[in-house]
N, C-alpha and C positions, 0 to 999 in steps of 0.2 A: 344839524345835518352834516356839517363839516367834521364834527367829532365822530359821528357814526361812520363816515367814510374812512376816517383814519383807523378806527377800530377794526373795520372790515379788512382793510389792506394789511394791517398788522397781523390779523388772524391768518390771512392767506399765506403771508411770508413765514409765519411760525410753522404752519402746517407743512409747507414745502420743505423747510429745514428738517422737520421731524421725519418726513417721508424719505429724504435723502440719507439721513442717518440710518434709518431702518434698512433702506436698500443697500447701503454700504455694508451693514452688518451681514445681510444675506449673501452679498457678493463674497465677503471674506470667508464664508463657510463652504464655498464651492471648490471642487478639486479641478484644477486646470492643468493642461499639458504644456510644458515649456517647449518653445520652439527655438531656443538658443542652440548654437552649434556646440557639440561636446568637444572637450579639449582633445587634441591629437594624441593617440596612444599607438606607438609604433608596434608594440608587441601584439596588441589586440588586432590591429590591422593585418599583421603577418599571419596570425592564426586564421582569421577569416579568409584571407586570400588562399592559404594552403588548402583549407577545407573546400573552398569553391573549386579549386583546380582538380581535386581528386574525387570528390563525392560522386560526380557523374559516372565514375568507373567502378564504384564499389557495389557489389551485388549481394543479394541475400540468397543463400542456398538452402533449399528444403529437401530433405532426403527421407525416403521410406526404407527403413532397415529391415532386413529379413532375408530369408533364403528364397531362391527362385526368382521369377520375373513378375510376380504378382504385385499388386498395389496396396496390399494390406500389410500391417506390421507397425513397428514403432517409428514414429516420426521424430526427426531431429532437424536442427537448424545450424547454419554456420554462415560464414562470409567468404567472399572471394574478391579478386581484383581483375578487371579486364586489362590485359596487357597487349592485346593485338586487336585492331579494328575488325578483323574478320571473325572474332568471337572466341578467341582463346582466353581462358580464365585460369589464374593461378590461385591455388588454395592449399589447405592442409590435407594430407592423405587420410588422417583419422576422421575428417569430416565426412568422407564418402566411403569409408570402409564397410564392407558387407551391406551395401545398399542395393535395393532392387530398382529404385527409381530416383532420379535426381532432377529437381526443378530449380531453375534460376530465375529470380525476379530482378528486373532492371529498375534503376531509380526513375527512369523516364516512363515507366509503365510497361506492361507486357511480361509474360511468363513463358519460359521456353524449357523444353526437355534438354538435358545436357548429357553428353557421352564422355566417359573418361578417355583421355588420349594416352595417359601413362601415369604411373605412380611410383614413388620411391620411398620405401618404408624407412630406410636408414636416415633420411632427412625429414621424413613426415611431410613431403610435398607431393602435390598432384596437379595435373593439368586437365581441365575440362574444355569441351568445345560445344558452343551453341550455334545454331543457324538462324541468324537474324536477317530481316529483309534489307537492312541497310548497315552501313559502317557504324561501328560503335565507338564511343569515346574511350580511348586507351590511356592508361596512366603512364607517366614517365618513370623509369627505374633510375634511382639515384645510386651513388657510390657509398656503400656502408663503411668502407675502409676510411673515409674521410670524417666519420663521426667522432666526436670527442665526448667523454663523460661530462655531463652538464648541459649538453645541447638539448634544446627544446624539440619535442616530437609530438605528433598527434596519432592517436589510434582511432581508426574508423571501422565500423562494422555494425553487426546486428546482435548486440548482447540481449539475451532473453527474447529474441525475435523482433526487437525494436530497430527498424531499419535506420540507416544513416545517422547513427549515434557517433558523436565526436567527443573524445576526451583528450586532455592534454597532460603532458608530464615531461620528464627529462630522461636522457640516457643515464641510467644509474651505474652501469658497468658494461664492459665488453668482454667477449671471449669466455662467457660462462660455459663450462664444460659439463656434459651430461654423460650418461652411461653409453650413449651412442657416439662412436668416435667421429662421426661426420657432422655432428651438431655442436656448433659453438654459438651460443645465443648472445644477442643484445638484451640487456636487462633494462626495464623501464618501470617508472611508477605511474605512467598513464594508465587509467583504469581499464582493465581487460577482464571480461567476464565470460561465462558460457555463451556461445553464439558469436563471440569475436574471432574465434579460430578461423584462420585463413584470410582475415582482413589485413589491410595494409598498416604499417607503421610509417609515418610520413614526416619528412623534414619540413622546415619552414619555407623551402623553395617549392613545395608542392610535389616532391619526388618520393617515390616509394623506396624506403631504405631497409624495410624488413617485413616479414610475414608473421603476424601475431600467432603464436603457437601454444604456449603453455602459461600457467600461473602457478606460483607457489602459495599455497593456502592451507589453512587448517579448517576452513569452513566450507570449502568448495566454491567460494566466491572471492571477489577482489580483496586482497589484503596488502596491496601496495607493491607487489613484486610480480611483474609479468615478463615474459620472454618472447623474443621474436627472432626468427631466423634471418640472418643478414641478407641483404639483396645480392651480395657477391655470391653467396651459396645458391640463392633462389634462381638467379639468372643462369648459372651453369647447369643446374638440374633441369630447368625449364627448356633450355636449348637442346639438351640431350633427349628429353622426353618427347618433344615435338618432332625431332629429327628421326628418332629410332624407336620410340615407345618404351625404352628402358634406359637405365644408366649403367655405363661401364666406368670402372675406376682403375687408375694406375696402381701398380703393386711393386713396392721396393724390396720387400722380403727381409724385414728386420723386426726384432723385438726391441722395444724402447722403454726408457724411463726418463724422467725429468732430470735436469742437471742439478746435482746437489752442490752446496757451497764448497765442499772439498774438491769435487771434480772441476768446478768452475775455477777455483784458485790455482789448481795444478796446471790448468790449461790456459790461464790468462784470459778468461772471457767473463762477461757479466753473469751473475747468477740467474738472471731472468732471460737468458738466451740459450737456444739450442736444445737438442735432445740426445741423450746418450744411447748408443747402440749396445744394448745388453747382449744381443746375439743376432746372428743371421738365421733365417728360417731353414736354410739348407745350403749345401755347397753349390747347388745350381741356381740359387736365387739370384735375381738381378744384382743385388748389392754385393753378394759374395763373388760373382763373376767379375765385378768391377774393382775388387780389392778392398771393399769396405769390410771392417771386422769389428769384433767385440771391443768395446772401450773407446771407439771413435765417437767424437761429439759432432753431430751434424748441425751446422749453423746457418745454412742457406740452401735454397733450391732455386735454380735458375736465377740466382742473384737476389732473390727475395728472402729476407731474414726469417729464421725459424724462431718462434717465441718459446715453444715447449713441444712436448711429444704429440699432443693432440693437434697442434698447428701443423706439425710435419706430416702427420697422417692425412690431414685435410688437404694440404698443398699437393702431396703426391697423388692422392685420389682424384684430384681435379684435372690432372694431366692426361692427355690422350694415351690410350694403350698403344705400345709400340714406339712411343716417342722417346727421344734421348733427353734425359734430364741431367743437368749439371749440378752435382752434389758437392757442396763445399763443406769440409769437415776439418776438425782439429785432431791430430794424433801426436801425443807426447809433446804438446806445445807448438807443433808445426802445423800451419794451415796448408791443406792439400785439396785437390779437386778430383772428381771422377765423373766420367760420362756414363750414365746408367740407362740402358734401354729397358723401359718398364714393361712388365708383364701385366696381364689382366687379373684383377682381384676376383676370385671366383667363389670362395666360401669362407666360413669363419676360420677353418683350420689353416687356410693359406694367407690370411690377412696379416698385414703389418700389425703387430700386437703391442699394446701398451701395458707393461707390467708395472706393479707398484714400485715407487721409488725405493721403498723399504719393504722387501718381501716379508711376509708374515713368518716369524720364527716358529719352529716346531721343537718340541721336546722329544729327543730320540729315545729317552729311557722308557722302558716298559714298567707299568705298575706291578707286574708279576715278577718277583725276584728269580723265579725259576726259568724265565725266558732270557734269551740273549740280551744283555744290556746295550749292545750296539746293533744298529740296524743293518750293518754289513753282514750278509748271510754267511754263516759259518765261521765268523771271526769273533772270538771272545778274548778279552785282555788276559794274558797269561804270562807273567814275568818269568816263569820257570822255563819257558821255551826260549832257547838261546837264539833262535832265528827271529823271534818277535821283537820288533823295535819298540822300546818302552815309550809309553805316552808321556807327554810333558804338559804342564799347565802354565803357559806364559801369561802375562798380564791381560791378554785379550779374553781370558776366560774360555780358552779352547784347549781341549785335549787333542793332540795331533800326532801324526807319525808319517814318515815317508810312505807314499803310496806304493804298495807292492803289486807286481803284475797280476797275481791271482785275485787281489782285491779289485783292481781296475776291471778285470774281466767280469767279476760278479756284479758290479754295479753298472755295467754297460759302458765302461770307459777304456776299452782296450787300447793300449799304446799311450795312454795319458801319463804325464809326469807332473809331480807336485807333491803336496802334503795333504793327507786325508784327515778331515775333521772327524774324530771319533765321538766327541761330545761337545756341545756348546752349553756351558753352564747357564742355567736359568738366571736371568738378571745380570749376566755378564755383558760387557759392551759388544762382544761378538754376536751373541744371541739376540740382543736388543736391536742390532743393526741388520739382522736377517740371515746371518750365517747359521748353518745347521749341519747336523751329522750327515756324513756321506758327501758333503761338498769337498771338492779338491781345490785347494788354493794354488794358483799358478803364477800369480804376480802380486806384489805389494809395492805400491808407489812406483810403478814402472820397472821394478827389479824382478827378474825371472826367479821363480821359486820352483826348484826341482827336488830338493831334499830337505830333511829336517834341519840340517845345519844352515841352509839358505834361509829358512823361515826364522830360526833363532837369531841369526845375525840381523835380519830385517827388523824384527820386533824389539830387539835389545837397543836399537838405535832410536826408538820412538821415545818422545818426551811428552809430558803433559802439555796440551794445547796443539800438538801436532795433528795435521790433517792426514787421514789415511784413506787410500783408495785401493781396494782389494778386488782382484778378478778371480772368480771361481768358475769351475765347470761342474755340471751335474748330470749324472746318468739317471735312468729310470728304475734301476735295480733289477731289470729283467735279464741283463747279460746280453741284450741285443744292441749291437753297435748301430749308430745312425740316428739315435734319439737323444743326442747330447745337447744340453743347453748350457748357456753361459749367463753369468750375472755379474754386475758391477755393484759392489757394496762399499759405502763410504761412511766415515764418521770422524769425530774429533776426539783424540785421547783426552779423557778427563784429568 
């Protein structure tokens, strides 16, 4: 009996052990959630906080494109950002172009008809207004000027119609210039796709520092390069559109080019600073009335440094029409200032223009040998004429002669003094730098050029490695006075 009891007890114990082992094996195969605290990650927390601050203000914009006021047509989507609790929304102008109906969906729910308050094609910005029953969460606008290349940013919007999409990246570059003179973009590698247009670019403080506008792509989708209009531009345009429904811009009245190394060295300024006045747009332009002239290098507006010609145009355009701007400029190595009362920029012909730093050279020779080889009407090189000053070919690859009154009249430069370029040899340093036939050289390295002798003395002093800055004037060949332009050409003697 005792033996039987021992065997039974032993069997029960062995069974319990086997059941425990089997249970443990079953438990090992279960997938469990860990409840341990994740390690602190400051960057992740900053991303999450910035997104939480801005997401309630990011809206989805649905548009019906087409003519008239019907509700049929092609539908499109975009993004926008609420910037005022009363329902003002900032977005891109291209999102709402040619739309018959605009609908705005809020993150909290609800869809509202939106009306355009104003649009600005030059910066691709627009302001919409919706009438909501209560105050809306508005985003804070940050200072894009304080951004540095490498700073983290978030892009929030509705790519492909997917609301409240957040992507992260860095500021890849600043001051990216486009064909539009008033657009200087922030570049980012945060993913931006169709539908993101008009949405915010956000810093880690949860502030809007840009409006996502364009992408550089070969596929039509995200390729790692996106562009956003800086908040400094967006705020200025928004304030004007809300106040008056349109944008006015200051007008200085100059044609500009970037500072070349030669111009920078001659004036004692950094190469990445300032803008060269190629010419004034007219004798009655604000710049001309204040004494600014061709060859001046503008380095600051109201004490704010000028980075390049595009930056100067943007700064001046942002100033109120009729205001007095203090222009700081360099002339012949001396720093001067002028108070300029700005006009209103009205059309393309009257705008401060940005000309290429190196004008495209043209070959003045005609392929037809029967035609006049020089573009000056009625003037053919003829050494048999005792009154004709013979052309010379100095090292700059230019055939020149003293400008004669009748020549000046025919090319629209009545009263001008200097040497006329008859031909710029193709491949010569003068031609490659943008000099061309019919240009009249009036100054070389600050020395006035009135005659062929002046020109020869100036160029004979040049040595290899010397930096050369040449001022020329150009007529339009019509014989009409008043359409004279000026240009600054610079190069280094090889």
